[in-house]
C-alpha positions as CSV (number, residue, x, y, z in Angstrom):
1,M,-9.9,-23.6,-17.8
2,P,-10.6,-27.3,-18.5
3,G,-10.9,-27.9,-14.0
4,L,-13.9,-25.0,-14.0
5,L,-15.7,-26.9,-17.4
6,S,-15.5,-30.0,-15.1
7,A,-16.3,-28.6,-12.2
8,M,-19.0,-27.2,-14.4
9,E,-20.0,-30.9,-15.0
10,G,-19.8,-31.9,-11.9
11,F,-22.6,-29.1,-11.2
12,C,-24.9,-30.9,-14.5
13,V,-24.2,-34.4,-12.5
14,I,-25.4,-33.3,-8.7
15,G,-27.9,-31.8,-11.3
16,I,-29.5,-35.0,-13.4
17,V,-29.8,-36.9,-9.8
18,I,-32.1,-34.1,-8.7
19,A,-34.0,-34.6,-11.5
20,T,-34.2,-38.4,-11.2
21,G,-35.7,-38.1,-8.0
22,Y,-38.6,-35.5,-8.9
23,V,-39.5,-37.8,-11.9
24,A,-39.3,-40.9,-9.3
25,A,-41.7,-39.2,-7.7
26,R,-43.7,-38.1,-10.2
27,M,-44.3,-41.4,-11.1
28,R,-44.9,-42.2,-8.1
29,I,-41.8,-44.9,-7.6
30,G,-41.9,-45.9,-4.0
31,G,-45.1,-45.1,-2.9
32,P,-45.9,-42.1,-0.5
33,T,-43.0,-42.6,1.7
34,A,-39.9,-42.5,-0.8
35,Q,-39.0,-39.7,0.3
36,M,-38.8,-40.5,3.5
37,V,-37.5,-43.8,3.8
38,L,-34.1,-42.0,1.8
39,N,-33.9,-39.2,4.6
40,R,-34.0,-41.2,7.0
41,F,-31.7,-44.5,5.7
42,S,-29.1,-41.8,4.3
43,F,-29.1,-39.4,7.8
44,F,-28.7,-43.5,10.1
45,V,-27.1,-45.1,7.6
46,S,-25.6,-43.9,4.9
47,S,-23.8,-40.9,5.6
48,P,-21.9,-42.1,8.9
49,C,-20.4,-44.9,6.5
50,L,-19.5,-42.3,4.2
51,M,-17.5,-39.7,6.8
52,F,-15.9,-43.6,8.3
53,A,-15.0,-44.2,4.9
54,I,-13.9,-40.5,3.6
55,L,-11.8,-39.9,7.1
56,S,-10.1,-43.3,8.1
57,K,-7.7,-43.0,5.0
58,E,-7.0,-39.4,5.2
59,K,-4.0,-38.4,6.7
60,I,-5.2,-37.3,9.9
61,F,-2.6,-33.9,9.5
62,E,-4.7,-32.7,6.5
63,I,-8.1,-33.6,8.2
64,F,-6.8,-31.1,11.1
65,H,-5.2,-28.7,8.1
66,S,-4.6,-24.7,9.3
67,S,-7.4,-23.7,6.7
68,I,-9.8,-25.3,9.4
69,V,-9.2,-22.1,11.0
70,V,-10.9,-19.9,7.9
71,A,-13.3,-22.2,7.3
72,F,-14.7,-22.3,10.8
73,F,-14.8,-18.6,11.2
74,S,-16.2,-17.0,8.0
75,A,-19.2,-19.9,8.4
76,L,-19.3,-19.3,12.2
77,L,-19.9,-14.9,11.6
78,V,-22.1,-16.3,8.4
79,G,-24.1,-17.8,11.3
80,V,-24.4,-15.0,13.4
81,V,-25.6,-12.6,11.1
82,F,-28.2,-14.5,10.0
83,L,-29.6,-14.9,12.9
84,I,-28.7,-10.9,13.9
85,L,-31.0,-10.4,10.6
86,N,-33.3,-12.6,11.8
87,R,-33.8,-11.0,15.1
88,L,-34.3,-7.9,13.2
89,F,-36.0,-8.4,10.1
90,F,-37.9,-12.1,9.9
91,H,-38.4,-12.2,13.1
92,M,-38.5,-16.1,12.4
93,K,-39.2,-18.8,15.8
94,A,-36.0,-20.4,17.1
95,A,-36.3,-23.9,15.0
96,D,-37.0,-22.2,11.3
97,A,-33.7,-19.4,12.0
98,T,-31.4,-22.5,13.4
99,I,-32.7,-23.9,9.5
100,G,-31.8,-20.4,7.8
101,A,-28.6,-20.4,9.8
102,L,-27.5,-24.0,8.8
103,N,-28.4,-22.8,4.6
104,S,-26.0,-19.8,5.5
105,L,-23.4,-21.6,6.4
106,Y,-23.0,-25.5,5.8
107,L,-21.0,-26.2,3.2
108,N,-21.6,-28.6,0.1
109,S,-18.5,-30.6,1.3
110,N,-19.1,-34.0,0.1
111,N,-21.5,-34.2,-3.6
112,I,-19.8,-31.3,-5.2
113,G,-16.9,-29.8,-3.1
114,L,-15.2,-33.5,-3.3
115,P,-15.5,-32.8,-7.5
116,I,-14.2,-29.0,-7.1
117,A,-11.9,-30.0,-4.5
118,T,-10.6,-32.9,-7.2
119,Y,-11.5,-30.8,-10.8
120,I,-10.4,-27.3,-9.7
121,L,-7.9,-27.3,-6.1
122,G,-6.6,-30.7,-7.2
123,N,-6.5,-31.7,-4.4
124,P,-9.8,-33.9,-2.6
125,A,-8.5,-33.9,1.0
126,L,-8.9,-30.6,1.0
127,V,-12.9,-30.9,2.1
128,A,-11.2,-33.2,5.3
129,P,-11.1,-30.1,7.1
130,I,-15.0,-28.9,6.4
131,L,-16.3,-32.1,7.0
132,V,-14.7,-32.4,10.4
133,M,-15.9,-28.7,11.5
134,Q,-19.5,-29.2,10.0
135,Q,-19.8,-32.5,11.8
136,A,-18.0,-31.7,14.9
137,V,-19.1,-28.5,15.5
138,F,-22.1,-26.8,13.7
139,T,-23.9,-30.4,12.7
140,P,-24.2,-31.2,16.8
141,I,-25.4,-27.8,17.7
142,G,-27.9,-27.2,14.9
143,L,-29.3,-30.6,15.9
144,T,-29.3,-29.2,19.5
145,V,-31.3,-26.8,19.7
146,L,-33.8,-28.2,16.8
147,D,-33.8,-31.3,19.9
148,V,-34.5,-28.5,22.0
149,T,-36.9,-26.3,20.5
150,T,-39.4,-29.2,18.5
151,K,-39.3,-30.6,22.5
152,G,-40.7,-27.7,23.9
153,K,-37.4,-28.2,26.9
154,V,-34.4,-27.0,28.1
155,S,-32.9,-30.3,29.1
156,A,-28.7,-30.2,30.7
157,K,-28.8,-34.4,29.6
158,E,-30.6,-34.5,26.9
159,I,-27.8,-31.5,25.9
160,L,-24.8,-33.8,26.7
161,K,-26.5,-36.0,25.1
162,Q,-26.8,-34.8,22.0
163,P,-23.4,-36.2,20.2
164,L,-24.5,-39.5,21.1
165,H,-27.8,-38.7,19.0
166,Q,-25.9,-37.7,16.5
167,P,-25.0,-40.8,13.6
168,L,-22.5,-38.4,11.2
169,L,-20.6,-37.0,14.1
170,I,-20.5,-40.5,15.7
171,G,-18.9,-41.8,11.7
172,S,-16.8,-38.9,11.7
173,L,-14.8,-39.0,14.8
174,L,-14.8,-43.4,14.6
175,G,-12.7,-42.1,10.7
176,I,-10.3,-39.6,12.7
177,V,-9.7,-42.4,15.6
178,V,-8.5,-45.0,12.6
179,S,-6.9,-42.2,11.3
180,A,-5.1,-42.0,13.8
181,I,-4.3,-45.4,14.6
182,S,-3.3,-45.8,11.2
183,A,-0.9,-43.4,11.0
184,K,1.1,-44.2,14.6
185,V,1.6,-48.2,13.7
186,G,2.2,-47.1,9.5
187,Y,-0.3,-49.0,8.0
188,F,-4.2,-49.4,7.8
189,V,-5.7,-51.4,10.6
190,V,-9.0,-52.2,8.9
191,P,-9.5,-55.3,6.9
192,D,-10.5,-54.7,3.4
193,C,-13.4,-56.8,4.2
194,I,-15.0,-54.8,7.2
195,Y,-14.0,-51.4,5.0
196,D,-15.1,-52.1,1.5
197,P,-19.3,-53.1,2.4
198,I,-19.3,-49.7,4.9
199,D,-17.5,-47.9,2.0
200,M,-20.5,-49.0,-0.2
201,I,-22.7,-48.4,1.7
202,G,-21.1,-44.8,2.6
203,N,-21.3,-44.5,-1.2
204,S,-25.5,-44.3,-1.6
205,A,-25.4,-41.5,0.8
206,V,-25.2,-38.8,-1.8
207,P,-27.3,-40.1,-4.2
208,M,-30.5,-40.9,-2.1
209,I,-30.2,-37.8,-0.4
210,L,-29.9,-36.0,-3.8
211,M,-32.8,-37.8,-4.8
212,A,-34.8,-37.3,-1.7
213,F,-34.1,-33.8,-2.7
214,G,-35.3,-34.1,-5.7
215,M,-38.7,-35.6,-4.4
216,S,-39.6,-33.0,-2.0
217,L,-39.6,-30.2,-5.2
218,H,-42.8,-32.4,-7.3
219,G,-46.0,-30.8,-6.0
220,T,-44.6,-27.3,-5.0
221,K,-43.0,-24.6,-6.5
222,P,-40.3,-23.2,-5.2
223,L,-40.5,-19.8,-3.0
224,Q,-44.6,-20.7,-2.5
225,D,-44.2,-19.6,1.0
226,K,-43.3,-15.8,0.4
227,S,-42.8,-14.5,4.0
228,N,-39.6,-16.6,3.8
229,I,-38.4,-14.9,0.4
230,P,-36.7,-12.1,1.9
231,A,-34.9,-14.8,4.0
232,V,-34.3,-16.9,0.6
233,F,-32.1,-14.9,-1.3
234,T,-30.6,-13.6,1.6
235,V,-29.2,-17.3,2.7
236,A,-28.1,-17.1,-0.5
237,A,-25.9,-13.9,-0.6
238,L,-25.1,-14.8,2.5
239,K,-23.6,-18.5,1.7
240,N,-22.7,-17.7,-2.6
241,I,-21.4,-14.0,-1.9
242,V,-20.7,-12.8,2.0
243,M,-18.9,-16.0,3.4
244,P,-16.1,-16.3,0.5
245,I,-15.6,-12.5,1.2
246,I,-14.4,-13.3,5.0
247,A,-13.1,-16.8,3.6
248,F,-10.5,-14.3,1.4
249,L,-9.8,-11.2,4.7
250,L,-8.9,-14.4,6.6
251,S,-7.2,-16.4,4.5
252,Y,-5.1,-13.5,3.2
253,F,-5.0,-10.8,6.4
254,V,-5.1,-13.0,9.0
255,M,-3.4,-15.8,7.9
256,G,-1.2,-14.9,5.3
257,F,-2.3,-17.1,3.3
258,R,-1.4,-17.0,-0.8
259,G,-1.0,-18.6,-3.8
260,A,-3.2,-22.3,-4.3
261,T,-4.1,-22.1,-0.4
262,L,-5.7,-18.8,-0.7
263,Y,-7.3,-19.7,-3.6
264,A,-8.4,-23.2,-2.1
265,C,-9.4,-21.5,1.0
266,V,-12.3,-19.2,-0.9
267,V,-13.6,-21.7,-3.5
268,L,-14.6,-24.2,-0.4
269,A,-16.2,-21.2,0.7
270,A,-18.3,-20.3,-2.2
271,L,-20.0,-24.3,-2.1
272,P,-23.4,-23.9,-2.0
273,T,-25.4,-25.2,0.7
274,G,-25.1,-28.8,1.4
275,Q,-28.9,-31.0,1.3
276,N,-28.0,-32.1,4.8
277,V,-29.6,-29.1,6.1
278,Y,-33.1,-30.1,4.1
279,N,-32.3,-33.7,5.5
280,Y,-32.3,-32.1,8.9
281,A,-35.1,-29.7,8.5
282,A,-37.2,-33.2,7.4
283,R,-36.0,-35.4,10.9
284,Y,-37.6,-32.3,12.9
285,N,-39.9,-31.0,9.8
286,V,-39.6,-27.7,10.1
287,G,-38.7,-25.3,8.0
288,L,-39.1,-27.5,5.1
289,S,-39.9,-25.1,1.8
290,F,-37.3,-22.7,3.6
291,A,-34.7,-24.9,3.6
292,R,-35.3,-26.3,0.2
293,D,-35.8,-23.0,-1.3
294,G,-32.8,-22.0,0.1
295,I,-30.3,-24.6,-0.5
296,L,-31.9,-24.4,-4.4
297,F,-31.1,-20.9,-4.8
298,S,-27.4,-21.4,-3.7
299,T,-26.4,-24.3,-6.0
300,L,-28.2,-22.8,-9.1
301,S,-25.8,-19.6,-8.1
302,S,-23.4,-20.8,-6.7
303,P,-21.6,-21.6,-10.1
304,I,-21.7,-18.4,-10.5
305,F,-19.4,-17.2,-8.0
306,I,-17.0,-20.3,-8.2
307,A,-16.3,-18.9,-11.8
308,I,-16.3,-15.2,-10.9
309,I,-13.7,-16.6,-8.2
310,A,-11.8,-18.2,-10.4
311,V,-11.1,-16.0,-12.6
312,L,-10.4,-12.9,-9.9
313,L,-7.5,-15.7,-8.3
314,G,-7.4,-18.9,-9.7
């Protein structure tokens, strides 16, 4: 399976970038604030540019492919399951539980999803609906909850203003608008002299997020917070096992997908948790070790389950 081997090479590339961040922190390159700077720059600048660059050149009908229904409900159900389990067993506070829910449902659709969609599924545009869903729905909701719980107050005005505080959402929506206008007029409306620097800045988002994640590993040990161990493994199981099963059931029995579309929905559901979740945890300074451990174990186990799905459905 050359496609599967290429995807595993993609995981290797990601691991090397994370390791680079770890080594940089160990050698104290960038000083003690390097991780914070990378997180903030990615959150406010690079990632919005990346979303705009990807979605603005994507066909509008591909962005809103019907597979978004499967991606939305499989993620939603997994997030709800975690919140129920938290209420019954883990008893985390609202902010930490929000990080847990995001850890369970948030797909690494950029730095892992794109190569997997390219090498295994043969169509990188398949991740576009996931990008839209996460940035337009789950991210604003999750960050709104984090905003409210960390500030200790509930304000309808703040909730309504929340989308204006989300650079990722703004970048995504602007990209969708440009895609729609370009489809209407028949050509890409953004001049190269404007698009190229945006694309260049966007290309820095993934390595910065990965290196910041690697830096966070220095000086800490996985599962150092023993109280989070059951929740961490629950998150990894929900993300890499339960979510693909739900995606298969929805795709096959509800949407009637078969063949390549069915395969794509299940493979993409098995993607590991996105490093963005750690970025959000760092932004609000909540659940940092929980987010880091959930992402780490989800990323380590994801290739195994993607390989199993490739054997069963590919």
